[in-house]
C-alpha positions as CSV (number, residue, x, y, z in Angstrom):
1,Q,32.5,16.0,6.4
2,V,28.8,15.5,7.3
3,V,27.1,12.6,8.7
4,R,23.4,12.9,8.2
5,A,22.1,9.4,9.7
6,G,18.6,9.8,8.9
7,H,18.0,13.6,9.5
8,V,17.3,16.4,7.3
9,D,19.7,17.8,4.7
10,P,21.6,20.5,6.1
11,L,21.2,24.3,4.8
12,V,24.1,26.5,3.7
13,R,23.4,30.3,4.2
14,N,25.8,32.4,1.7
15,V,27.1,35.5,2.7
16,D,24.6,37.6,1.0
17,G,21.9,35.9,2.9
18,S,20.6,33.6,0.5
19,C,20.0,30.4,1.6
20,R,20.0,26.7,-0.1
21,R,19.5,23.1,0.9
22,M,22.5,21.0,1.0
23,P,22.0,17.4,-0.5
24,S,23.6,14.8,1.5
25,E,23.6,10.8,1.7
26,G,21.1,9.9,4.4
27,G,21.6,6.6,6.3
28,L,19.5,5.2,8.9
29,P,19.2,7.0,12.1
30,L,21.2,6.3,15.1
31,G,20.0,3.2,17.0
32,L,18.5,1.5,14.1
33,S,21.4,0.9,12.3
34,A,22.5,-1.7,14.5
35,E,19.0,-3.3,14.5
36,F,19.1,-3.5,11.0
37,G,22.7,-4.8,10.6
38,R,23.8,-1.6,8.8
39,L,26.6,0.1,10.9
40,E,28.1,2.0,8.3
41,Y,26.9,5.9,7.6
42,P,27.5,7.5,4.6
43,V,30.0,10.2,4.7
44,S,29.4,13.9,2.5
45,T,32.1,16.3,2.2
46,V,31.0,20.0,2.2
47,E,33.5,22.9,1.6
48,L,32.4,26.0,3.0
49,D,33.5,29.3,1.5
50,P,34.9,32.1,4.1
51,G,31.6,33.6,5.8
52,Q,29.3,30.9,4.7
53,T,26.9,29.3,7.4
54,M,26.0,25.7,7.8
55,I,22.7,24.6,9.6
56,L,22.4,21.3,10.8
57,F,19.1,20.2,12.6
58,T,16.6,17.4,13.7
59,D,13.3,17.3,11.8
60,G,11.6,18.7,15.0
61,L,12.8,22.3,14.0
62,V,10.9,21.8,10.6
63,E,7.7,19.3,11.5
64,M,4.4,21.5,12.7
65,P,1.5,20.0,13.2
66,G,-1.0,20.0,10.6
67,S,1.9,20.6,8.1
68,D,4.2,18.9,5.9
69,L,7.9,18.8,5.9
70,D,8.3,20.8,2.8
71,E,6.2,23.7,4.3
72,G,8.4,23.4,7.2
73,M,11.5,23.8,5.5
74,H,10.3,26.8,3.0
75,L,9.4,28.3,6.6
76,L,12.9,27.7,8.0
77,T,14.7,28.6,5.0
78,A,13.1,31.9,4.9
79,M,13.9,32.5,8.6
80,V,17.4,31.6,8.2
81,T,17.5,34.1,5.0
82,N,16.0,36.8,6.9
83,G,17.4,36.4,10.0
84,P,20.5,37.9,12.1
85,K,24.1,37.4,11.1
86,D,25.0,36.8,14.4
87,L,25.0,32.9,15.2
88,Q,23.8,32.9,18.8
89,R,21.0,35.5,17.9
90,L,20.1,33.3,14.8
91,A,20.0,30.1,17.1
92,D,17.9,31.9,19.7
93,Q,15.4,32.8,17.0
94,L,15.0,29.6,15.4
95,C,14.5,28.0,18.8
96,D,12.0,30.9,19.9
97,A,9.9,30.0,16.9
98,V,9.8,26.1,17.8
99,D,8.7,27.0,21.4
100,E,6.0,29.4,19.9
101,R,4.4,27.0,17.9
102,G,4.4,24.0,20.1
103,G,5.0,20.5,19.2
104,Q,6.4,17.2,20.9
105,D,9.3,16.2,19.0
106,D,12.8,16.9,20.4
107,V,15.2,19.9,18.7
108,A,18.5,20.0,18.0
109,V,20.3,22.6,16.0
110,L,23.8,23.3,15.2
111,L,25.2,26.4,13.3
112,L,28.5,26.4,11.9
113,R,30.4,29.3,10.0
114,R,33.9,29.4,8.4
115,R,35.5,32.5,9.2
116,A,36.7,35.0,7.1
117,A,40.4,35.4,6.5
118,H,42.0,37.4,9.9
119,A,38.6,37.5,11.5
120,P,39.0,37.9,15.1
121,Q,38.5,34.7,17.4
122,P,35.1,35.1,18.7
123,G,34.3,33.9,22.2
124,G,32.7,30.6,23.1
125,R,29.4,30.0,24.4
126,L,28.0,26.6,25.4
127,Q,24.4,25.7,26.8
128,Q,22.9,22.8,28.6
129,Q,19.1,22.5,29.9
130,V,19.0,20.6,33.3
131,A,15.4,19.5,34.0
132,Q,14.7,18.4,38.0
133,N,15.0,14.8,38.7
134,D,17.5,14.2,35.9
135,P,20.9,13.4,37.4
136,E,22.4,12.4,33.9
137,A,21.4,16.1,32.6
138,L,23.2,17.4,35.9
139,R,26.0,15.4,35.0
140,S,26.2,16.7,31.6
141,S,26.2,20.3,32.6
142,R,28.9,19.7,35.1
143,H,31.0,17.8,32.3
144,M,30.1,21.0,30.0
145,I,31.6,23.4,32.3
146,R,34.7,21.4,33.3
147,A,35.3,20.8,29.6
148,A,35.0,24.6,28.6
149,V,37.0,26.0,31.4
150,R,40.0,23.6,30.1
151,A,39.5,24.3,26.5
152,W,39.0,28.2,27.0
153,G,42.4,28.6,29.0
154,A,40.8,28.9,32.7
155,K,42.3,25.9,34.2
156,D,44.1,27.7,37.0
157,R,40.4,28.9,38.3
158,A,38.8,25.5,37.0
159,D,38.1,24.5,40.8
160,E,36.3,28.2,41.5
161,I,34.5,28.3,38.4
162,E,33.0,24.4,38.8
163,L,32.2,25.0,42.3
164,A,30.3,28.2,41.8
165,A,28.7,27.0,38.9
166,D,27.3,24.0,40.8
167,E,25.8,25.6,43.5
168,L,24.0,28.1,41.1
169,I,22.5,25.1,39.4
170,T,21.7,23.3,42.8
171,N,20.0,26.6,44.2
172,A,18.0,26.6,40.8
173,L,16.7,23.0,41.1
174,M,16.3,23.2,44.8
175,H,13.9,26.4,45.1
176,T,12.0,26.4,41.9
177,D,9.5,24.2,40.5
178,G,11.0,23.8,36.9
179,G,14.5,23.0,35.7
180,A,17.4,25.3,34.6
181,V,18.9,26.5,31.5
182,V,23.1,26.7,32.2
183,T,25.2,28.6,29.8
184,I,29.1,29.3,29.8
185,R,30.5,31.8,27.9
186,V,33.6,34.0,27.4
187,L,32.9,37.6,26.9
188,A,34.7,40.1,24.6
189,G,36.1,43.1,26.1
190,S,39.3,44.6,27.3
191,E,39.3,42.0,30.1
192,R,38.7,38.2,29.3
193,R,35.9,37.1,31.5
194,L,34.0,33.7,31.7
195,R,30.4,33.8,32.7
196,V,28.1,31.3,33.9
197,D,24.4,31.8,33.7
198,V,21.7,29.7,35.1
199,E,18.1,30.7,34.1
200,D,15.0,29.6,35.6
201,R,11.2,30.2,35.3
202,S,10.9,31.5,38.9
203,S,10.3,35.3,39.5
204,A,11.7,35.1,43.3
205,L,15.0,36.6,43.4
206,P,17.6,34.5,45.7
207,R,18.7,36.0,48.7
208,R,22.2,35.7,50.3
209,R,22.0,34.7,54.0
210,D,24.0,33.6,56.8
211,A,23.7,29.9,57.3
212,G,25.0,30.0,61.0
213,E,27.6,27.7,62.2
214,S,25.7,24.3,61.8
215,G,23.4,25.3,59.1
216,V,23.6,22.9,56.3
217,S,22.0,25.1,53.6
218,G,22.0,28.8,52.9
219,R,25.6,28.8,52.2
220,G,25.5,28.7,48.3
221,L,25.4,32.3,47.7
222,M,28.1,33.0,50.2
223,L,30.5,30.7,48.3
224,V,29.6,32.5,45.0
225,D,30.3,35.7,46.5
226,R,33.7,34.4,47.6
227,L,34.5,32.5,44.7
228,A,33.6,34.9,41.6
229,D,35.1,38.2,40.9
230,V,30.9,39.6,40.4
231,W,28.0,38.1,40.3
232,G,24.3,39.2,40.2
233,V,20.8,38.5,39.2
234,E,18.6,39.7,36.2
235,S,14.9,39.6,35.5
236,R,14.0,37.4,32.5
237,G,10.2,37.9,31.9
238,S,8.3,35.5,34.3
239,G,11.8,34.3,35.1
240,K,15.4,35.4,36.3
241,C,19.1,34.6,35.6
242,V,21.5,34.4,38.2
243,W,25.5,34.9,36.8
244,C,28.6,35.2,38.0
245,E,32.0,36.2,35.9
246,F,35.4,35.3,36.5
247,L,38.6,36.9,35.1
248,I,40.7,34.6,33.2
249,P,44.0,34.8,31.1
250,A,44.4,36.4,27.8
251,R,45.2,34.0,24.9
């Protein structure tokens, strides 16, 4: 069931890659409904066949300076049709296209695929952007990590994961000029691992150092080193990603 609430109609990509617009009832955007006294939202029911993918998004994904909405929808449909089958890669590709063309509107994208019968369970992946001086975003990232840890069967290591993630986020916000992108996911492989990535736009690599007995800073990476099973740093273009991994029980 889909509640569009004033956003653009979703797209559906078929198994063969073809893509079509899925008409659904609109309604007023959230926030305006109360002002106009219309609190009911139309609900549309969409049935996906196994392997089909639904793409829901805000108009920031298709609005471009100097172009109309139809042209933006045409370009988006082509990108989805010719895009990668992997949902994570497709979402990254769509967001990268928005970054390249610029624009002032916020963008939200949700991709949903109905698994085929007997398909393997994929690992989870959640992401949150945290801007500097934005306590609400910081709280949201902590809530995301806490919820993911419990939902993915890692509650026995919840305290370790949450503390290590918090240290990495805090380091990024304190020692760089921009915000951070926090990603938490379950890695596929012979061992089930939960991984936390914290990306920032600074190329300066973090250094583990001894804070001393009375030091109030410098303990972040020491804590991460003690809590995580493994951690490291990767260069990402003009920035970097500091990550840590935790072994968690198989499901």
